[in-house]
N, C-alpha and C positions, 0 to 999 in steps of 0.2 A: 467503532463496532457497537452494537448494542449490548447490554450487560448480559452476563452469564453466571450461572450458579458456580461456586467454587467446588471443584471436585477433589476428594482426598486422594492420597497416594494408594495405587492399586498393586499390580503384581510385580514379581521379580524378572529381571532381563531374559530374553530369548536367547537362543544359542549363538554362539560366536560365527563370523564369517571367515573365509579362507584368506591366508596371509596375502595371496596375490591380488585378491580384490582389494584389500585394505591399502595396498601399495599403488592401486590404480591400474593394474595390468602390467603385462610385460613390455618395458620400454621398446619403442620401435614397432611393435606389433598392434595391429587393430584388433580388438576383441571381437568376438562373435556376437551378433545381436542377442541381447539377453532375452531370456524366456518370458513369456507373458504369463501373468499371474493374476487372479482376481482376490488377492488378499484384502484389498479395499473394499470388495464387493460393491464397486461403483456401477451405476447403471446410467446411461445416457438416453434421455428422451428425444422425441421428434423436434426438429426445429420449429420455432415460432417466430414468425416475421411480424416486426412493428413498423408500420409507417410513422413518419413524424407528424405529430398532430399540430405542430407549428414550426415554421422556420422563417428566418429573416436575415438582414445584415443590419448590424448595429451602427450606432454614431460612434466616434472615437472614444476609448474608455477614458482618456484624459479629460474629456469634457464633463465626465460624471464626477463632480467634485465633492458632494456631500452625501455621506451615506447614513449619518447618525450613529455610526459605530461606536462612538464614546458614549452615547446615551443609553443604549440598550445592549445587552448580550444577544447572542443568536435568537432568532425568532424559533428555531427548532433545531437542536443539536443531538441527533441519535436517539438515545435512550429517553430524552425529555419528550420525543414524540411519541413514545409508546407507554411511558410510565411517568406522568407528570406527578412529582412529589413536592410538596411545600418546601421541604429541605433542599431541594435542588433549584429553587427559583434564583438564589444568589450564586454569582459566578464564584464566590469563595467559600461557598458552603462546603462543609466536611462531607466526603463521600464514603469513607469508611466509618461504619458505625463503631466497631471496635477492633483492635488489632487481634490477630489470630495467631496462634502458635504455628511455626512453619512445619511442614510434613517431614516425616522422616526420610534422610536421604536414601536414595536407592543404593543397592550394590552395583558397582561398575564393573562389567565383564571385562576380560583381559583384552579382547577384541577392540573395545571401545578405548581403553587405556593405551593401546598400541598406536593411535593416532593422536593422542594428546601431546601438545607442545607444552612442555612444563617449564620453560625458561624464556625469557625475552629474546628477540631477535638480537643479533650481534651487530647488525649495521645500525649507524646512528639513525636517530628518528627522523622521518621524513619532515623537511622543514615546511611551517606554514607560509603560503604564499599571500594570503589575505585571511583576515578574521575580524568580525564585527557582530554586534548584537543585532537580533532581528525581533520579529513580533513577540511581544510577551511584556513581562513587568518593565516599567520604565520606557517603554517605546513612545516615541514622539515622531510624527510625521507630518506633511502638509495638511492632511485631514484630521490632525489632532491626536487623541489617544483612544484606546480601546479596552474593554474588559475582556478577559479569557477565562475559559473554564477548563478544568481537567476532565479527561486527559487531553494533552496536545495530540494533535494529527499532524505531524510535520511534513509538508509536502514542499519541494523545491525543485525548481528548474532553472536552467542557465541557457541564454542565447548568445548571440555574438556581442551584444552590447549590454545587456540587462540580465538582471536576476529576479525571478518571481518566487515569492513565497505564499503559501497558503497555511494557516493554522486554524484548524476547524472551520469557522465561518468568517475569517478575517484574511484580507489579502494585501500585500504590499509589493511595491516594485522598486528595485535598487539599481544603482549604476554598477557597471563593471569596467574597470579600468582596461582602456584600448584605444582604438580609433576614435571613438565618440566621446569618451569620458576621460578625465585626468585622474580620477580616483574610483575606488570601488567601496561600496557600502553606502553611498549617500541615498537617503530615501526620495524617490521621485514622485511616488504616489502611495497613499495609505496613511493610515489603516482604513480599509473600507470593508463594508459587508461584501462577501464573496459574491452575492447576487446583484452587486452593482454592475457585474459584466453583462447581466440580463436586464437592466433598466430599459424601459420602454418596449420590452418584448411582450409583456402582459402574461397571464396565466401563472401556473404554480412556479415556474423558474424565476420570475420576478417577484412573486409574492411570498416565497417561503426561503428565507436564508439559512439553508441546512448546514450542518457540519459534514466532515468526511469529503469536502471538496478536495480534488487533486488536480495538480498542474504537471504537464510534461511539455518538453520542447521536441517537436518533431524535427529531428536533424535532417532526415532526407528531403523534407519539403520547406524547411526553414520556417515553420509555423508553430504557434503555441497551442495547446490544447487544454482546455479546463473542463473537467467532468464534475458535476454536482448532483448527487442523488437527492430524491424528494421522499422524505420519510412519512409525512402525514397522508393519510388517504385522501385522494382528490375528490373534489366535487364532480357532479356531471358537467357543470359549466367549465371546470378547468380541464376536464378531459377533452372538451370541445367536440366538434363534428368533422367528419371527412367526407362530405357530401358527395355522392356519384361514385364512391369506391367501394370495394368488396372489402368486408373486415378481414383482418389477418386470421389465419387458421388457429383455432383454440382461444380467440379473444372474444370479448363481448362486442356486439356492434354498436357503434355510436349513432346518434340521430341521422338519419339520412343514408345510412350505409346498408348495403345487403349482408346478411349473414353469411357465414361460411362454415358448415354447409347449410342449406335450406334458404327459402325465400325470405325476402325482408318483411318484417311486420311493421306496420306503421306505428310509431313511437309517439307518445304524447309531446307537447311542446317542453322545452326545458323550463324548470321553475325559475323564478327570479333569482337573481345573484344572491347568494347567502351572505349574511354578515360574517365578518372575520370571526373565527372561532379557535379557540384552543382545545385540541384534542386531548381528552383525559382517558387514560386507560385503567380499568379496575385493578387495584393492587390487593392481593390476598392479605388477611390479617397476618401481622408479623413480618410484612415485607421490610427488607432493609436495602439502602443504595448498594448496588453491586451485584444483586440477585438477578436471575433471568426473569423475564416476564415473557408471555405468549405475544407473538408478533401479531399485529392487529390485521384484521382482513380488509380488503379493499383494493382500489386501484392506485398505484404509486407512480413514481416518474423517475427519469433520468434526463439531465440537461447537459447539453454539449455546447461549447463555444470554441470555434476554430479561428484563430486571427488570420486575417487576409494578408499579412505581412510579418516580417520578423519583428516588427515593433510591437511589444505587448501593450502599449497604450493607444494603440490604433483601432480600427474596426474589426468586428468579429462576425462569422457566420454563426447563427445561432439554432439550436434544434431542440425540441422537446418530444420526449418519447413516453408514452404510458407503459407501465409495468404491471403485471398481475401480482407479481411476487415482491416481497420487501427487498429493496436493493441495498443491502447494507455492505459496508467496507469495500468500495470499488478501488480496483488496483489497475489503472488503465496501462496498456502497453501498445506501443507502435509497431505495426507489421506494414509490409508493403501493400497487402490488399485490404486492410482494415484497421480500426482502433478496436483492440480487444479490451473488454472490461469485465473481468470476473467479479461477482458479488455472491452475498450469502443471504439466505432467506431469513435466517434468525438463529437464535441461540437454543431453541427448544426442539429443532429439527436438524438432521444432518442431510443438508440440501444446498447445493451451490448452483450458480449459473454462469455461464460463459457467453457474454453477449458482444456481437461484432457490429460496429457501426461502418457504414460504406464510407471508407476513407477518401476515395477519390471523388465522390459526390460532394462530401462535405468540404473539400480543399476548393472545389469549385462554387460552393454556394447553392447547388442545386437540390432538388428533393431527394431525400435520402431514407434508407431503411436501416433497421437494426434487426440482426438475427440472433435468437436466443437459444442455447441449449441448456436444458435442466439436467443436472447431474446429481442422482442421490447417492447417498453412502460414501461421501468423500470429504477429506480434510479442505482446509482453505486453499484456494487455486491461485497460481500466478501464471500468466503468459508471458512468453519471451518477448522482450523490449529491446529492440534495435538501438545500439549506440554505433557512431561512426557513419562513415559514407559507403561502406561496401554492404550491398544488399544481399540477401539470401538468394539463391537460385530462383529463376522465375517459376511461379507456381508452387514453391515450397510451403508446405503446411506450417503453421506455427506450432511451436512445442509448448505445452502447458504442463506444468509440474505441481505436485503437492507432497507434503510429508505424510508418512504414515501415522497410524494411531487413530483413536477417535476419543476425545475427552469426555463427551457425554456418555460413552459407554465405559469409561474408566480404563481404556486401553491407552496407556501413556508412553508406550516405547514401540520402536519398530527397528528393522534392519534393512530398511529400502527407502528410496525415494521413488515415486510413482509418476509416470509420464505419458501424456497423450499427444497425438498429432491432430490438430484442429484444422480442417479444410473448409473454407467458405466459398460458396458458389453464389454469385450475385444475379446470375441469369437464371439459374434453377435452383432455388433454395432447398428443394427436396434432396439434393446431392451435399448439403452442408453436414458435416459429421465430425465427432470427436473419436478417433480410434485408440483404444487402450482400455485401462492402463496397461503400460509396460512397467515391470518391476526392475528397478536399478539397484542391485546389492550395493550397500554401504556399510561401514562400521555401525554397530548398534548404538542407539541413542536414546535417551529418556528425556522427556520434556522437562525442562528446567522448573523445578518447583511445581510439578504436576499440570503445568499449562498455564492458561491464562486466567486473569481474574484472581490470582494467588497472592497472599501476603507474604513476599518472599526476601526482597533485599533489605537487610537492617540499616538503619541509619542512626548517626550519633544523636543522643538527647532526645529520643522520641520512641514510643513503641510502634509507630507506623512503619510498616514494611511495604516496600514498592512492589507492584506488579511487574511481570517481566515478558508477558506474551509468548509464553514458551511452547505453544502447542502448533505452531505454524512455520513454514518457510515465510521470511519477511521479504517486503518488497525491496528493491526491484529483482526480477529474474532477467539479467542481462545477456543479450546475444551479440556476439561479436563474429565477423568474418575476417580472418587475417590470411591473406593469400587464399589457398584452397582449404583451409581448416575452418570449421564453425564450432564455436565454442559458447558455453553457457555457465554463468556463475551464480551461485545461490548460496544463502547462510540462514542459520537459525541458532536459537539459544538451547542449550543442553546442560544436564547435570555432569559434574566431573568428579575425578577421583579425589581431588583436593577438598571437596566439599562445597565449593562455590559454584558459579556458572561460568561456562565458556562459550566461545563462538565456534560452533561447527560450520565450516565453510566447504564448498565443493566446486570443482572445475569439471564440467561434463564436456564431452565432444561428441560430434555427430559422425557416424560411419558412413559408408557409400550408399547405404539404405536409407540414410538420415534418421536412424535410431540412435537416441542418446546412450552413451556409455560413461562410466565414471573414469576420468583421467587421473585426478588426485583429489584428497581430501585431508582436512586437519581440524583439530579442535584446539583453538587457542586458549589456553588456561595456564598462564605463567606463574600464578599464585592461587591462594584460597579465596580471593575476592570475587566479585561478580561481574561478568561482562554479559550484557544482554541487550536485546532489541537492535540486531545489527542491520545494516544496509551495505551491500557489497558492488563492487563495480570493476570494469577492467578497462585499460587504456589501450591505445592503438597498436603498442608493442606486445600486449599480453600480460603486462603487469597487473597485478591484483591489488586492490585496497578495499579496506572495510572500516567503517565508522560504527560506533556502538556506545551504549551507556557503561558507565563504570561506577560501581559502588560497593557498600559493605563497610561496617563500622571497622576503624574509626574515620573512613572516608566518607565525605558528604558526596551526593551523586553528581556526576559530571559526564563529559563527553571525551572519547579517545579516538585514535585512528592507528591502524597498523598495516602493513603492506609487505609486498614481495616483488621481486622481479620474476620475468617469465622463465628464465633460465636457471633460478635458484633450485635448491633440493626440493623434490615434492613435499607438499604437505606442511611447509614451514612458511610462517610469515617472518621473513628475515630481516625486516627493519624494527627497530625498537618502537614500543608506543609513542605516538605524538599526543601530548594532552591539548585538546582544543579548548576545553572549559573546565577548569578545576572548581568543583562545587565549594561554596562557603557557608552553605546553610541546608538544613533538611527540609523536605516537603512535609508540611504538618496537616495541610488542608485535605488529605485524602491519600489512599494507597494507589490510585491510577496514576502512572508516570507518563509513559507515551504509548499510544497503540501502534505507532510506527514513525520511523525517520526515513530520510531519503538521502543516498549518494547518487549524484548527477555528474556526468562527464561534460566538460566544456567543449562546445563544438568549434571554438577558435583554433585550439591546438590539438584537440582529441587526446590530451596528455593530463589535463588539470582535473582532479577530483574535487567536487564540491560537496560538502556534508553539513547537515543542520541536526541539532539536538538540544535538549533542555539542560538547564542548570539553574541555580539559585545563588545570588550574591548575598552577602551578610546583610541581614535585616529584611530580605525580601519575604513576603508572605505567598507570592504566586511566583510561577516559573517564568524565566525568560529563555529565549533561544539565542543559540550562537551559531553563526554560519561560517564556516572556514574552507580554505581551498588548500590543497596539497598536490604536489607535483613530485613524482618519484624521479630522482637523479638519473639522467640519461635520456629522459623523454621531454622533447621540447626544449625551449630556450632556458637558461640558467635563471633562477628567481632573483 
């Protein structure tokens, strides 16, 4: 994400909710569809259709051997694209100018306390099936080493034989033990710049190695999906031309296009290809790293790469789309009728987008379009992302969710999660729509440490406190179909009665009208330390697992994992925490920790959870990542 202003603590909590809702409804009875409400004051605009400005098929990725990753940090990583500051030129530069005092903890209402789990699960910790260091400090691969910047954006996906990791603008591929490889964690490829996937493609996708790239494995198709935003304003030459076609509604016409509406005007010839430039944005007097800046105006981009086979080192169908709005913080989701990619315009406006790429066309390497809905007045969005081989019913709309509150308006609490039904129509885009929001009552919650870009989690031996991204539902929003039941799980970081941070998690189910309702919820807060930046998933049996960061003096920041079985008592993570990475040092070079992490499901058994997160070893100056696999006893073969 691009940087945002730190917001101070605002108001006290809202009223409590009914005990039946806290329990997730009456067992065995389907709740009535929840009433619609406009508490978020969200408004959805008309659909905007983008045609790909370029598409092709690549050479095998394994042939792209030299990225120069060790020589240069990313050409552009989010905030550097909009606020180039001298102190940010080094990947090891300090991002936090000075430590700030934490905000006063809010008063936690009884309805929120009622769903807190204040002791660890009584079952033994879920055993680690595999564990190894990924991209970060000390990483060495066939392409050498690389340098990394804070914060890390940890994206992870798992296929039948391989594991793919992206951290900001660097990519690596690892072995996964099984039919093809005898061990897990051997580096097959990397570190390379993420735009290596677009080598030979031309245009902005090849020319700009941006951060915030995300990888997913499409389990239904057996393909890899890589999504990379372009944060720099594009030049006319990079936008290109689509000669002979009508411009998309609401978009500027390129050279040779007919405008819509109105007749085409003859445009002058494109100027010569400009020399490479570094975009500098004006910083107001007194600007400090971590503050918000105005999003630049112009045309930006989104790049897609869809593998042609289950091998991540093979060939890819590649697509480039121009976007009129800044495409920050993409969170791709796989659905049967499209690749759904919610993004954010920036930090000084409350505006999000939900763009859907034509999955069927992309899987075939055919000309494809992207349809975007602009949604004002809403928090960060997540679209439901399918795990497993059981598809939703034919024609079922995608479910999209967001937390309540608005940090820019200092509204830091809510007692509901908000949901939309998103329907895409590829034959008639005018029918594409997002219906909602539906208000789903939950136990009250308050953003941990007032939200994101907060100086929150204390560390031993330093005044630097870590950010927690407490203002949003974290990726992924996982969809499962088990028999006739349709389930969705979600998680975020909230304040707790013990004074630290806890993981609020939810299981939603869909009723016969496909309206989501709360089935169960809990806040994992077994002590007064901090658990934050979660990523949740569900295996084929309905067991739930969640990975998250752990910290708070005297503990160095690290990574943990907790879980429950499907038939355990509602609202409880019944397995004791598993420590994936015990931190051995504090992060000293800035308060930004992780913008997100990822929990992914192994398609080979549909039982193994894979999770990635940051930690530091003794003597480290920069973060390293740890990738781990967990399997809940009773699902799949014994480890």
